[in-house]
C-alpha positions, -999 to 999 in steps of 0.1 A, spaced: 0 -1 0 14 32 -11 -12 59 -6 -43 61 13 -65 93 5 -91 102 30 -118 120 9 -151 133 24 -171 103 14 -147 74 7 -111 63 10 -89 58 -20 -63 32 -15 -35 27 -41 -4 4 -43 12 -25 -61 17 -62 -54 31 -92 -74 43 -127 -68 81 -129 -76 78 -166 -81 54 -162 -110 65 -152 -144 33 -131 -150 17 -116 -120 -4 -93 -142 -33 -116 -139 -31 -120 -102 -63 -107 -83 -55 -82 -55 -77 -74 -26 -75 -49 0 -81 -60 37 -96 -39 64 -93 -55 98 -111 -37 124 -105 -31 161 -142 -36 163 -139 -72 151 -151 -65 116 -131 -76 86 -137 -64 51 -122 -78 18 -125 -54 -10 -118 -59 -47 -95 -37 -66 -88 -27 -103 -55 -31 -120 -34 -1 -129 -3 1 -151 31 7 -129 60 16 -152 81 21 -120 78 -14 -107 106 -38 -114 115 -75 -102 145 -79 -81 167 -88 -112 156 -54 -127 133 -65 -153 96 -54 -156 84 -87 -173 50 -97 -159 48 -68 -134 36 -38 -155 -1 -44 -144 9 -50 -108 -7 -18 -96 -41 -16 -78 -65 9 -66 -99 8 -50 -124 34 -36 -141 22 -4 -173 42 6 -172 53 41 -210 47 47 -205 9 40 -181 6 69 -190 3 106 -174 31 127 -138 21 139 -102 20 132 -91 -5 104 -58 -21 99 -50 -20 61 -36 -51 43 -33 -65 8 -43 -101 -2 -31 -119 -34 -30 -156 -42 -27 -177 -10 -10 -149 10 -16 -115 25 3 -89 43 -9 -63 69 9 -30 68 15 -4 95 -13 18 81 -48 25 95 -80 42 85 -105 56 108 -143 58 102 -161 82 124 -197 79 135 -218 100 112 -230 133 128 -265 135 140 -288 158 118 -304 184 138 -340 191 127 -350 227 122 -384 237 135 
């Protein structure tokens, strides 16, 4: 996870992930995991993005150009609380030292 943008109504999460043991990681599905302090966990699908800056350890870009991902998560679909952010690929996942916080919605005050 590289960036988490906290917008008024949603979070946008971006990053990249690939399996170094696979020749072509571009087809690998990536999900964002939100694990809440409130015992709630969400698994969110992402869309692929091109990453011309990503390289394998040997310096090549073979099979990793589509390793980028991004997703928009609507705040109203999440229960209030603090969420630990992670990424899940094929058979593995990593949690990062990144968090998002969803506040309780403010109560609407009716005018007479």
